[in-house]
C-alpha positions in Angstrom: 154.9 215.7 -68.3 151.3 216.2 -67.5 148.8 213.4 -66.3 145.2 213.8 -66.6 142.6 211.6 -64.9 138.9 211.7 -65.4 136.2 210.7 -63.2 132.5 211.1 -62.6 131.0 209.1 -65.6 128.3 206.4 -65.3 124.8 205.2 -66.3 121.9 207.7 -66.0 118.5 208.0 -67.4 117.6 210.6 -70.3 117.2 214.0 -68.6 119.7 213.4 -66.0 122.9 215.1 -65.1 126.5 214.1 -64.6 129.4 216.1 -63.5 132.7 215.0 -65.1 136.2 215.9 -63.5 139.5 216.1 -64.9 142.4 216.4 -62.4 145.7 217.5 -63.8 149.0 216.6 -62.1 152.8 216.9 -63.1 154.1 220.0 -65.0 150.8 221.6 -64.7 152.3 225.2 -65.2 152.3 224.7 -68.7 148.7 224.1 -68.7 146.2 227.1 -70.0 143.8 225.5 -72.1 142.1 222.3 -71.1 139.6 220.3 -73.5 136.9 218.0 -73.1 136.4 215.5 -76.2 133.8 212.5 -76.2 133.7 209.6 -78.7 130.5 207.9 -79.4 130.6 204.3 -80.4 131.6 203.9 -84.0 132.3 207.7 -84.4 135.3 209.8 -84.1 136.4 212.0 -81.2 135.1 215.2 -81.2 135.5 218.4 -79.3 133.0 219.1 -76.7 134.2 221.9 -74.9 137.2 224.2 -74.0 138.3 226.2 -71.2 141.4 228.6 -71.1 142.2 232.2 -69.6 140.4 233.7 -72.3 137.1 232.1 -71.6 134.9 229.0 -71.9 133.3 227.6 -75.0 131.1 224.3 -76.1 130.5 222.7 -79.1 128.6 221.3 -81.1 125.3 223.0 -81.1 123.7 220.1 -79.7 125.2 220.6 -76.2 124.9 224.3 -76.0 122.8 225.3 -73.3 123.3 221.7 -71.4 127.0 221.4 -70.9 129.2 223.8 -68.9 133.0 223.5 -68.8 134.6 225.2 -65.7 138.1 224.7 -63.8 139.2 225.3 -60.3 142.8 226.4 -60.8 143.6 226.0 -57.0 142.7 222.0 -57.6 144.1 221.9 -61.2 140.8 220.5 -62.1 138.5 220.9 -64.9 134.7 220.0 -64.9 132.3 219.5 -67.4 128.7 219.6 -66.1 126.2 217.8 -68.3 122.5 218.7 -67.8 119.5 217.3 -69.4 121.6 214.1 -71.1 120.3 212.4 -74.0 121.1 209.0 -75.3 123.2 210.6 -78.2 125.5 211.8 -75.3 126.6 208.3 -74.6 130.3 207.7 -75.1 133.6 208.0 -73.4 134.7 211.4 -72.4 138.3 212.6 -72.3 140.0 215.5 -71.2 143.0 217.0 -73.0 145.5 219.6 -72.9 146.6 220.8 -76.6 149.6 222.2 -75.3 151.2 219.1 -73.9 149.4 216.7 -75.9 148.3 215.0 -72.8 145.0 212.6 -72.7 143.3 211.2 -69.8 142.1 207.3 -69.8 138.4 208.5 -70.4 135.4 208.1 -68.6 132.4 206.2 -69.7 129.1 208.1 -70.0 125.8 206.0 -70.8 122.6 207.8 -71.1 119.4 205.5 -71.3 116.5 206.3 -72.8 
């Protein structure tokens, strides 16, 4: 099994930055793809970014140019750098490994206007 632990969330003013981390442990040899999702209050969870050996991608258009996903394979950790944060970025951010189905517990990001 794979365990995922997110960290780095918090309260930030609009225009600020945060870097989220997702540390993986367990049967990490099966991990190639790592995703970041977010869930805003009252909304469905949405895919924000994905990284694999094939590259990195961010969705939706509202975060392109502001969010960057990266990973450090030596530390089994994925990162989500979030810049120029907006109030609509508020939500719980989760990391996920689609191959194993593992989810982290989530980390709260709150952006004040």
